[in-house]
C-alpha positions in Angstrom: -179.5 -63.7 -58.0 -179.7 -60.9 -55.5 -183.0 -59.4 -54.3 -184.2 -56.3 -56.1 -183.6 -53.1 -54.2 -186.3 -51.1 -56.0 -189.7 -50.5 -54.3 -191.8 -53.6 -54.9 -195.5 -54.4 -54.4 -196.7 -58.0 -54.3 -200.3 -58.5 -55.3 -202.1 -61.8 -54.3 -205.2 -62.6 -56.3 -207.6 -64.4 -54.1 -210.1 -66.1 -56.4 -213.4 -67.1 -54.6 -213.4 -70.9 -54.1 -216.0 -73.0 -55.9 -218.7 -74.8 -53.9 -216.9 -77.3 -51.6 -213.7 -76.5 -53.3 -210.4 -75.4 -51.8 -209.7 -71.7 -51.0 -206.8 -69.6 -49.9 -207.1 -70.9 -46.3 -207.3 -74.6 -47.2 -204.6 -76.4 -45.2 -201.6 -77.7 -47.2 -198.9 -79.6 -45.3 -199.5 -77.6 -42.1 -200.0 -74.1 -43.6 -202.9 -72.4 -45.4 -202.3 -72.3 -49.1 -201.9 -68.6 -49.2 -199.0 -68.8 -46.7 -197.1 -71.0 -49.1 -197.6 -68.3 -51.8 -196.4 -65.6 -49.4 -193.3 -67.6 -48.6 -192.6 -67.9 -52.4 -193.1 -64.2 -52.8 -190.7 -63.3 -50.0 -187.6 -62.9 -52.2 -189.3 -60.1 -54.1 -188.6 -57.9 -51.2 -192.1 -56.4 -51.1 -192.7 -53.2 -49.2 -196.4 -54.2 -49.0 -198.6 -57.2 -49.8 -201.9 -56.2 -51.6 -204.8 -58.6 -51.3 -207.3 -58.6 -54.2 -210.5 -60.4 -53.8 -209.8 -61.6 -50.2 -212.9 -62.1 -48.0 -213.0 -61.1 -44.4 -211.7 -64.5 -43.2 -208.6 -64.4 -45.4 -207.9 -60.8 -44.4 -208.2 -61.7 -40.7 -205.8 -64.7 -41.2 -203.1 -62.5 -42.6 -203.9 -59.5 -40.4 -201.3 -56.7 -40.8 -198.5 -59.2 -41.5 -196.3 -61.1 -39.1 -193.3 -59.4 -37.4 -190.5 -59.0 -39.9 -192.8 -59.5 -42.8 -194.3 -56.9 -45.2 -197.6 -55.4 -44.1 -200.8 -56.7 -45.7 -203.6 -54.5 -47.1 -206.8 -55.6 -48.9 -207.6 -53.8 -52.2 -211.2 -53.5 -53.3 -211.0 -52.5 -57.0 -208.9 -51.4 -59.9 -208.8 -47.8 -58.9 -207.5 -48.6 -55.5 -205.0 -51.0 -56.9 -203.7 -48.3 -59.3 -203.4 -45.9 -56.4 -201.5 -48.5 -54.3 -199.0 -49.1 -57.1 -198.2 -45.4 -57.7 -194.7 -44.6 -56.9 -193.4 -48.2 -57.0 -191.0 -49.6 -59.5 -192.0 -53.3 -59.7 -195.3 -55.2 -59.2 -195.3 -59.0 -58.8 -198.7 -60.6 -59.1 -199.4 -64.2 -58.0 -202.7 -66.1 -57.7 -203.3 -67.5 -54.2 -204.2 -70.9 -55.7 -200.6 -71.6 -56.9 -198.9 -72.9 -53.7 -196.3 -74.9 -55.7 -194.6 -71.8 -56.9 -191.1 -71.5 -55.5 -189.1 -68.6 -54.2 -186.4 -69.4 -56.9 -189.0 -68.9 -59.6 -190.1 -65.5 -58.2 -186.5 -64.5 -58.0 -186.0 -65.5 -61.6 -189.2 -63.7 -62.6 -188.0 -60.3 -61.2 -184.5 -60.8 -62.5 -185.8 -61.3 -66.0 -187.9 -58.2 -65.7 -185.0 -55.9 -64.8 -182.1 -57.5 -66.7 -184.1 -58.1 -69.9 -185.6 -54.6 -70.0 -189.1 -55.9 -70.2 -192.3 -54.1 -69.4 -193.9 -57.4 -68.3 -192.8 -61.0 -67.8 -195.1 -64.0 -67.2 -193.6 -67.1 -65.7 -196.2 -69.9 -65.3 -199.0 -68.5 -63.1 -197.0 -65.4 -61.9 -196.5 -62.0 -63.5 -194.0 -59.2 -63.0 -194.7 -55.7 -64.3 -192.9 -52.4 -64.3 -195.5 -50.6 -62.2 -195.9 -47.5 -64.3 -196.6 -49.6 -67.4 -199.1 -51.7 -65.5 -201.0 -48.7 -64.1 -201.3 -47.2 -67.6 -202.5 -50.5 -69.1 -205.1 -51.0 -66.3 -206.4 -47.5 -67.0 -207.1 -48.4 -70.6 -210.6 -49.6 -71.5 -209.0 -52.9 -72.7 -207.4 -53.4 -69.4 -210.7 -53.3 -67.5 -213.7 -55.6 -67.5 -217.1 -54.0 -68.0 -217.8 -50.3 -67.6 -215.7 -50.0 -64.5 -213.7 -53.2 -64.5 -214.8 -54.2 -61.0 -218.0 -55.0 -59.1 -219.7 -52.1 -57.4 -217.6 -51.6 -54.2 -220.7 -50.3 -52.5 -222.5 -53.6 -52.9 -223.6 -55.4 -49.8 -221.0 -57.9 -48.6 -223.0 -59.4 -45.8 -223.1 -62.7 -47.7 -219.3 -63.0 -47.4 -218.6 -62.5 -51.1 -215.2 -60.9 -51.8 -214.8 -57.4 -53.3 -212.7 -57.0 -56.4 -213.7 -60.6 -57.4 -213.4 -59.9 -61.2 -209.8 -58.6 -60.8 -209.0 -61.7 -58.7 -209.5 -64.0 -61.7 -206.5 -62.4 -63.3 -208.3 -61.7 -66.6 -207.7 -57.9 -66.4 -204.0 -58.6 -66.0 -203.9 -60.8 -69.1 -205.6 -58.1 -71.0 -203.1 -55.6 -69.6 -200.3 -57.7 -70.9 -201.9 -58.0 -74.3 -202.4 -54.2 -74.3 -198.7 -53.7 -73.5 -197.7 -56.2 -76.2 -199.9 -54.5 -78.9 -198.5 -51.1 -77.9 -195.0 -52.3 -78.8 -193.8 -52.7 -75.2 -191.3 -55.5 -74.6 -193.3 -58.4 -73.1 -192.0 -62.0 -72.4 -193.7 -65.3 -71.4 -191.4 -67.9 -69.9 -192.2 -71.6 -69.4 -192.3 -72.7 -65.8 -191.8 -76.2 -64.3 -195.2 -78.0 -64.8 -195.3 -78.8 -61.0 -195.1 -75.1 -60.1 -197.9 -74.3 -62.5 -200.4 -76.5 -60.7 -203.6 -74.5 -59.9 -205.5 -75.7 -56.9 -209.1 -75.0 -57.8 -210.7 -78.4 -57.0 -210.1 -81.4 -54.7 -208.2 -83.2 -57.4 -205.8 -80.3 -57.7 -205.5 -80.1 -53.9 -204.5 -83.8 -53.8 -201.9 -83.2 -56.4 -200.5 -80.2 -54.6 -200.4 -82.1 -51.3 -198.5 -85.0 -52.9 -196.0 -82.6 -54.6 -195.5 -80.6 -51.5 -194.9 -83.7 -49.4 -192.3 -85.0 -51.9 -190.5 -81.6 -51.9 -190.4 -81.5 -48.0 -189.3 -85.2 -47.6 -186.6 -84.8 -50.2 -185.2 -81.7 -48.5 -185.0 -83.5 -45.1 -183.4 -86.5 -46.7 -180.7 -84.2 -48.2 -180.2 -82.8 -44.7 -179.3 -86.2 -43.2 -182.7 -87.6 -42.1 -183.5 -91.2 -43.0 -186.9 -91.6 -44.4 -187.6 -95.3 -45.0 -190.7 -94.9 -47.2 -191.2 -91.4 -48.7 -194.5 -92.4 -50.3 -196.2 -93.0 -46.9 -194.4 -90.3 -44.9 -196.1 -86.9 -44.4 -194.1 -84.0 -42.9 -195.6 -80.6 -42.4 -193.8 -77.4 -43.6 -192.9 -76.2 -40.1 -191.6 -79.5 -38.7 -188.0 -79.6 -37.7 -185.8 -82.8 -37.7 -182.2 -83.2 -36.6 -179.7 -85.0 -38.8 -179.6 -88.6 -37.8 -183.3 -89.0 -37.1 -185.1 -91.9 -38.7 -188.7 -91.9 -39.9 -190.4 -95.2 -40.7 -193.4 -96.0 -42.9 -196.9 -94.6 -42.4 -195.8 -91.7 -40.2 -197.2 -88.2 -40.0 -195.2 -85.3 -38.4 -197.5 -82.3 -38.1 -197.7 -78.8 -36.9 -194.6 -77.5 -35.0 -193.2 -81.0 -34.2 -189.5 -81.0 -33.4 -187.5 -84.4 -33.6 -184.1 -84.8 -32.1 -181.0 -86.6 -33.3 -180.8 -90.4 -33.2 -184.5 -90.8 -32.8 -186.6 -93.5 -34.5 -190.2 -92.5 -35.2 -192.6 -95.1 -36.6 -194.0 -97.2 -38.1 -197.6 -96.0 -38.0 -197.1 -92.9 -35.9 -198.8 -89.5 -35.8 -197.0 -86.6 -33.9 -198.7 -83.2 -33.7 -197.0 -80.2 -32.1 -194.7 -82.6 -30.2 -191.0 -82.3 -29.1 -189.0 -85.6 -29.2 -185.7 -85.7 -27.3 -182.6 -87.2 -28.7 -182.4 -91.0 -28.8 -186.1 -91.6 -28.2 -188.0 -94.4 -29.9 -191.7 -94.0 -30.7 -193.6 -97.0 -32.2 -197.2 -97.2 -33.5 -198.5 -94.3 -31.4 -200.3 -90.9 -31.5 -198.8 -87.9 -29.7 -200.5 -84.5 -29.5 -198.9 -81.5 -27.7 -196.3 -83.7 -25.9 -192.7 -83.0 -24.8 -190.5 -86.1 -24.5 -187.1 -86.2 -22.9 -184.1 -88.0 -24.1 -184.0 -91.8 -24.6 -187.7 -92.4 -24.0 -189.4 -95.6 -25.2 -193.0 -95.0 -26.3 -195.5 -97.6 -27.6 -196.6 -99.5 -29.3 -200.2 -98.2 -29.3 -199.7 -95.4 -26.8 -201.8 -92.2 -26.9 -200.1 -89.2 -25.3 -201.7 -85.8 -25.3 -202.6 -82.6 -23.5 -199.1 -81.2 -22.6 -197.8 -84.5 -21.2 -194.1 -84.1 -20.4 -191.4 -86.7 -19.6 -187.8 -86.7 -18.3 -185.0 -88.9 -19.4 -185.1 -92.7 -19.9 -188.9 -92.9 -19.4 -191.0 -95.9 -20.6 -194.6 -95.3 -21.7 -195.4 -98.7 -23.2 -198.2 -100.5 -25.0 -201.8 -99.3 -24.7 -201.0 -96.4 -22.3 -203.2 -93.3 -22.4 -201.5 -90.3 -20.7 -202.9 -86.8 -20.6 -201.6 -83.6 -19.0 -199.1 -85.6 -16.8 -195.5 -85.0 -15.9 -193.3 -88.0 -15.6 -189.8 -87.9 -13.9 -186.5 -89.5 -15.0 -186.2 -93.3 -15.1 -189.9 -93.9 -14.4 -192.0 -96.5 -16.2 -195.5 -97.0 -17.2 -195.0 -100.3 -19.1 -198.5 -101.1 -20.3 -202.3 -100.8 -20.0 -202.7 -97.6 -18.0 -204.6 -94.3 -18.0 -202.9 -91.4 -16.3 -204.7 -88.1 -16.4 -203.8 -84.8 -14.7 -200.9 -86.3 -12.7 -197.4 -85.7 -11.5 -195.0 -88.7 -11.3 -191.6 -88.6 -9.7 -188.3 -90.3 -10.6 -187.6 -94.0 -10.6 -191.3 -94.8 -10.1 -193.1 -97.8 -11.6 -196.8 -97.9 -12.4 -197.8 -101.5 -13.1 -200.3 -102.7 -15.7 -204.0 -101.6 -15.4 -203.2 -98.6 -13.3 -205.7 -95.8 -13.5 -205.9 -92.2 -12.3 -209.5 -91.4 -11.5 -209.2 -87.6 -12.2 -212.7 -86.4 -13.1 -215.7 -86.2 -10.7 -218.2 -85.1 -13.3 -217.6 -81.4 -12.7 -213.9 -80.8 -12.1 -210.6 -82.5 -12.8 -208.2 -83.3 -9.9 -204.5 -84.0 -9.7 -202.8 -87.2 -8.6 -199.2 -86.9 -7.3 -196.9 -89.9 -7.1 -193.5 -89.4 -5.5 -190.0 -90.7 -6.3 -189.2 -94.4 -6.0 -192.9 -95.5 -5.7 -194.3 -98.9 -6.7 -197.9 -98.9 -7.8 -199.2 -102.5 -7.9 -201.1 -103.9 -10.9 -204.8 -103.0 -11.2 -204.7 -100.0 -8.8 -207.1 -97.1 -9.1 -205.9 -93.8 -7.6 -208.9 -91.5 -6.9 -207.8 -87.8 -7.2 -207.1 -85.6 -5.4 -204.6 -88.0 -3.8 -200.8 -88.2 -3.1 -198.7 -91.3 -2.8 -195.5 -90.1 -1.1 -192.0 -91.1 -2.0 -190.9 -94.7 -1.3 -194.4 -96.0 -0.8 -196.0 -99.1 -2.3 -199.6 -99.9 -3.2 -200.7 -103.5 -3.2 -202.2 -104.9 -6.4 -205.9 -104.4 -6.9 -206.2 -101.6 -4.4 -208.5 -98.6 -4.5 -206.5 -95.6 -3.2 -208.7 -92.8 -1.9 -206.4 -91.4 0.9 -202.9 -90.0 0.8 -200.2 -92.6 1.4 -197.3 -91.6 3.6 -193.6 -92.1 2.7 -192.5 -95.8 2.8 -196.0 -97.1 3.6 -197.8 -100.0 2.0 -201.4 -99.1 1.0 -203.8 -102.1 0.6 -207.6 -101.9 0.4 -208.5 -105.3 -1.0 -211.3 -107.4 0.6 -210.1 -110.9 1.8 -211.0 -113.6 -0.7 -213.8 -115.9 0.1 -214.7 -119.0 -2.0 -218.4 -120.2 -2.1 -218.2 -123.9 -3.0 -220.8 -125.3 -5.4 -222.1 -121.8 -6.4 -221.9 -122.4 -10.2 -223.8 -125.7 -10.0 -226.5 -124.3 -7.8 -227.0 -121.0 -9.7 -226.3 -122.1 -13.3 -227.0 -125.8 -13.5 -226.4 -127.5 -16.9 -224.1 -124.8 -18.2 -220.7 -125.7 -19.6 -219.1 -124.2 -16.5 -221.3 -126.3 -14.2 -220.5 -129.5 -16.2 -216.8 -128.7 -16.1 -216.9 -128.0 -12.3 -218.9 -131.3 -11.7 -216.4 -133.3 -13.7 -213.4 -131.8 -11.8 -215.2 -132.5 -8.5 -215.9 -136.1 -9.4 -212.2 -136.5 -10.4 -211.1 -135.0 -7.1 -213.5 -137.2 -5.1 -212.2 -140.3 -7.0 -208.6 -139.3 -6.0 -209.8 -138.7 -2.4 -211.4 -142.2 -2.2 -208.2 -143.8 -3.5 -206.2 -142.0 -0.9 -208.6 -142.9 1.8 -208.3 -146.6 0.9 -204.5 -146.2 1.2 -204.9 -144.5 4.5 -207.2 -147.3 5.7 -204.4 -149.8 5.1 -202.1 -147.6 7.1 -204.7 -147.6 9.9 -204.6 -151.4 10.1 -201.0 -151.0 11.1 -202.1 -148.7 13.9 -200.3 -145.7 12.5 -202.5 -144.1 9.8 -205.1 -142.5 11.9 -202.8 -141.1 14.5 -200.3 -139.9 11.8 -203.1 -138.3 9.9 -204.3 -136.4 12.9 -200.8 -135.5 13.9 -200.0 -134.4 10.4 -203.2 -132.5 10.1 -202.5 -130.7 13.3 -199.0 -129.9 12.3 -200.2 -128.6 8.9 -202.7 -126.4 10.6 -200.1 -124.9 12.9 -197.8 -124.3 9.9 -200.5 -122.4 8.1 -201.2 -120.3 11.2 -197.5 -119.7 11.7 -197.1 -118.6 8.1 -199.9 -116.1 8.3 -198.5 -114.7 11.6 -195.0 -114.4 10.2 -196.3 -112.7 7.0 -198.2 -110.2 9.0 -195.3 -109.5 11.2 -193.1 -108.7 8.2 -195.9 -106.5 6.6 -196.0 -108.6 3.5 -199.4 -109.3 1.8 -197.8 -112.2 0.0 -200.3 -114.6 1.5 -203.0 -112.7 -0.4 -201.4 -113.0 -3.8 -199.3 -109.9 -4.1 -195.9 -110.4 -5.7 
């Protein structure tokens, strides 16, 4: 049915919420409830949206209306409402606590009004009036409440109570319909879908509306070619966008302005807020907030990405990684157990497990820059501000506090020293001490047995000299190994692989 071309006003009735109850700005699948109602009212083609009973917070949220939308104006009382409706042909009135009302129902409502020649039509929670008839009915004593029909507009509003609160309940409109009906005007009441008639006036009603809205959104995306494995545990906000071919697994929330590309798999157990996911990306058991992922990324499980983190193509951000405000280049990998904050990582770079960017000095945050084709060894801490240039390596367990030039190996570990017998002397009688003593006794027993064997060799005149010779040879071998390792620049002798 086409949109009406006659001048239209849409009136939103903003009933004051009960104590701890939902109100017009209560969030429902990513939007305030009143925004859902405005979306449903859009087909009416309103020249202006009139807010009745809206407090300052609601009026501030809607402002003057978004670009391309009808302007919004608060109305304080019946007299002001009648003046606002003068010169219009049609008035559509919708309570702000009916977020399940659909645009199709509003279109049907206005179509019935004009095609049926009615003075007023009620469809579920919404009304449509011929404006002249409504203005006359509201001017009748039966169409008002009390002597003036509204609270005193000069009353002090410092406590935040909304003006026009009596009108916001809708009772004067019901009486106006009754007045029109009793005057012989043509009035109709039409049954609406029970789901669209849900009024959100308490937490139970809000839970029902959330479930119904979730089901409506999920069904619409499934019809568009998105696979949703378990609709009952999938929550998708109103403004989320998914490409056909995307797959959403169980226990997944897609919130805010999240955009998901084609051939992606999100879930299970994921929460994505205001996040862009490139085509072909896989996200498992992770939380992403304000993140932009490139194509074919692999995220999780149990990753936490936030704070405008961005990645290129074919990036891995694996298990138990916490990444904040960091840019990661194509083909780079952060496989597991890492914290990267306020950083910039080049292409084809690998950050091994237990890597950390030390970015906060207690007053300011500093940046860490890691170039292309860099290898950060396991257990390294990079203290910002610091730069590791392209092609450089850092040895496992190093504390990097100075810039590393291109192609260099940075190593800061202290040489290992073993203090024999320390556990037995410091913690005698403990399980560790008993285990150490048993192993030492076992080693001493093996040593005595070998000594006896060597003694037999000595009787042949060979054991002692061979032992000395072999010992000398082994000593030289060890020294030669260390020398060769140092010459090649390899810390392999110290446990780096």
